[in-house]
Structure formats: C-alpha cells, structure tokens
N, C-alpha and C positions, 0 to 999 in steps of 0.2 A: 504493500500500500504506500502511496505517495504521501509524505509528511506535509502538513500545511501550517502547523504551529509547533515550534520546539521551544520549550521553556526550561532553562537550566539554572538551578541554584538562585532563583530570584528572591531578593530580600527588599522590603520597602520599610524604610525607617523615617519616622517623623520626630521632630524635636518638640518637647512640651515644656512650657514656661509657666511659672506661677504668676509672673508679672511681666509687663512689657520691657522693663529695664534689663531683664535677663537675656533678652535677644541681643542687646548690645554687648553684654558681658560675654556671651557665647562667641561673638565675632572677634573680640580682642583677647580672650583668654586662650593661651597656647593649648590647654587641654580641653577647651570647650566648656560649656556651662549648661545646666539644665539636665533634664532626663530625656532619654531616647525611648520612643515607643515603636516596637516592631510590629507593624500591621501584617507583614508576611515575613517568613523566615525559611530560606532554603527550599523554595517551591520548585519542583521539577516534574515535568510530564510532557508527553507528545500527543498531538492529535493528527489524524489522517484526514485526507480529503473525504468528505461524505460523512464524517463523524458528527453525531448529535450528542453533545455532552451536557448533562445537567450538573451545575455546580451547587452543591448542597452544604449546609452548615448552619449552626445557630447564629443569631444576630451578633455582630461584632467579630466574626471569625475572619473577615478579610475578603469576602466574596466580591464585593463591589470594587475594592482596591485592585484585586486581580483582574476584574473585567475591564477596568480603566487602563491597566497596563497592557493587556492583550490588544485593546483597541488603539493603543498609542496615545491616549489622552494624557497620561502621566508616565514618567520614566521610572524604572526600578532604581533603587539605591545601589544595588549590585546584582550581578547575574546577567544573563542574556535572554532576549526574546526574539526568536526568528519567525517572522510572519511571511508566508509566501502568498502574496496577493494583497488585495485591498480589504481592510477590516472596517466595520462600522459598528458603533455602539448605539443601541436603542435603550434609553433610560428616560424616566419621566422628565428630568430636567436637562437631558443631554443635548448640548449643541444649539440650543435655541436662544436667540437674543430677545430678551423680554420687551425691549422698547420697539422692536420691529413688528410688523404684522406677520400673520402666518404666511401670506403670499411672498412677502419680502424675505422671510426666513428660507423659504424654498429656493428662491433665486440665489441668495447668498451662499447657502450650503452647496448648491450645484456649481456655482462659480468657483468656490474654494476647491472643489474636486476636479476642476479642469473642464467642465462642460461648457460648450459654446452657446451663444444666444439661441440658435436654432434648436439645439437639443433641449434647452431649458423650456422653450415655448412648447415643445412637444410633450415634455414630461409633466409640466405643471398641472394640466387638467386631470391627468391620471392620478397624481398625488392628491389633489383636492378631492376628487371623487372617492378615493380610498379612505381619506381621513374623515370625510363626512361630518364636518363641523359647521356646515351652513355659512351664514353671513359672517361668522367669527373669523373666517379666513382673512378678512380685510381689517380686522381689529388687532391691536397690540397683543402680543402673547402674554403680557403681564395681566391681562384681563381673563385669561383662560383658567379653567379648572384643571386639576391634575390629570383628569381623564382626557381632556381635550389636548393638553400638551403631549400626552402619551400617544394619542391618535396621530397627531401631526408628525411627531418624531418617528413613529413606526412607519408611517406612509412615506416619508422622505427617504428613510434608510433602505427600505426594501426596493424602492424604485431606482436607486442609484446602483442596484445590482452588485453588492459587494461579494467578495470571495469568502469572507469570514464574517459571520453575523454574531454579535454579542448582545444578548437580550437580558437586561437587568431589571427585573420586576416590572417591566413595561406592560404586562398583561394583568397586573394586580389591581388596576383601577379601571373604571369604565364598566360597560355592560357586557353580558355574556355573548351577545350577538357579535360584537366587535372582536372579542377574544377568539371566538370560533373562526371569524374571517381571517384573523392574523395567523392562527394555527394552520389553516388551509394554505395560506401563502408560504408559511414556513415549511410545510410538507412539499410544496413545489420546489423550494430551495434544496431540500433534502434529496429529492429525485434528480436534481441537477448536479449532485455531488459536492455541494458547498458544505463548509464546516460551520456548525452552529453551536454556540455556547448559550445555555439557557439557565437563568437564575430565577427561581420562583419559590414562594412558600407553599405553593400547591403541590403536594406530593403526588396527587392523582394526575396532574398535568405532566409532571416529570415522568411518571411511569408510562403514561400514554405516548409521550412524544420522544423521550430520550432513550438512547441505546447504551450509553455509558454514563457513569457518575464519578465526579471528582469531589470527594468529601474534604472540605477545608475545615480543620478544627483549630480555632484560635491561632491562625497564622501558619499552620503546618498542613501538609498533605497527610490526612489520616488514612485514606484508602482511595485507589483509583482503579476502575475496572468496569466490567459489565454491570448495568443497572440492576439486573436480577440478583447480583451477588452483593453489591455495595449498599443498596437501599435498605434491605432487611437489617443490616448491621446498624445503619444510621437510625432506623426506626426504633430498634432495641435501645440504643443510647438515649434517644428522646424519651422513651417510656421510663427508663431508669432515672433520668434527670427530673422528670415531672414528679416522680415519687419521692424525691428528696425533700427533707424538711427545709424551712427557710434558712435555718442555721447551716445545714449541709450545703445548700446552694450557694450561700454567701462565702463559705470556706472554700468551696470549689472555684468560684469565680475569682476570689482573691489570690488563690494559688496560681491560677492561669494568668491573671493580670501581672503578677510578680515576675513570671517567666518571660513576659513581653516587655518589661521595663528595665532599664539600667541607666546608671549615671553616665554623663558625657565622658 
C-alpha cells in the first residue's frame, strides 16, 4: 500500500505562564522560564492511501492538536510529518475569517489554494448549494451559529478536493440530515482512495465509517490498528473510568497532568 501520511516521533510543547511578565523572563533567561506542557509526546504512525482512521481519546488527550499538525495548521515542536498530497482540515472554527461573508470566505480560501477566477466562479454555486445556509451566505461569518460555520467549512473543504481530509468534530453540530449528507460525501472520498482522519465523540459514527482507530491517550499513542480491535479496548477504558469515584478520577487526572508538565 502507498503511504500518504508518515508521522515520526512528533512532540508538541506549549509554554505556560502564571503571569505575562514570565514571557519576558523566558526570553532573557538562559535556561528559560515557566512550565512546559506537552500536548503530544513521541507520536508515530503511518496511514495509507484509502485509509479511514478514527482518532479517539478522552477530552484533553491531544486529538485536535494532532489534527492541526497533520493539516499543516501548526508545526510540531519536534519530529517529522510527511504528507503526500494536499491536506484540508474541517473544524467548526477552521479557516474562516469572521469579518468576511460566507461568499467572501469561499473566494479567499480558493485563492489561497491557487484556484483561478474561472475555477472559483464554477465552484462557488456548488459550495453554496452544499452548505445550504440560505441568505446567510452574504452575511459576516461572525453572525453564524456553530452549525452554520461547520456547514460552510465542510462545503468549502470537500469541494477543493483534497488528498487528505481531516475532520475534527465538524459533524457534532447541526442537524442529522446534514450529517448524513456529509457522510455520503465522505464515502465518495473513500471510494476515490483518499485518506480520511475522523474525530468525533460519536462512537457509533466511528464504527460505521472508520476502518482503523488511532487511540491518543493524554498525548501518547495508546493503540493503533483495526477499528474492530482498538475500539473495544477504548470502550472498556471508558467504562472503567466512569466507574471511578470523584477522588479516583481526580488522582488519575493529576497523575496524567504531572507527566505532561515540566519546568523550563
């Protein structure tokens, strides 16, 4: 199988400061200042063309950070990401300029990706029809609901026909009819052999649509493999976690948080 995404030892570190003055101290101090938070640590995996991979994990595990790195929105602190083709991220807030109208956002996004005026004129009606947000297409995006932003973002991304599609909770808002329409479109992409990463809290959607699962557990890869093997293990973990007392959950979260923090 031909590889489409190769992620090797990717780590993403953020600096955390108690006050703004610590940012200046961090710049001038030889050893740095403040604490480092590791959103991701040593992430490695490979995806093939045609793979549909569900990225699973509890809140705060680093799923969105990873999706942004795969899509090229943010760089890793260390490690490498090799992408073969054009990648597009679909997230509720992704890539939309709030002061511009929906129509202006379509044109801007297409221009940034190298489409010429003729191509944009041809694509715009298709994008508007798929988004199905009515007269709001000519209103500033800042007036949109989260569902409308998701509709527009999804419509733009799928019509620019990327090789790698990263969908981060974009189907978690809005109505079921639109979600079904999106899943149908994603199935078309699957049939074309495109690589799809799918992040969703809907385990049923994951099982229905994805063939592989990448379980991110607080910044690390816990398991990666066939959905039929990884998802049952993840569901067992969730069941055990839910049965914990408040004290046990707090102790568990604190131990995990400690492993992801260190002084500069």
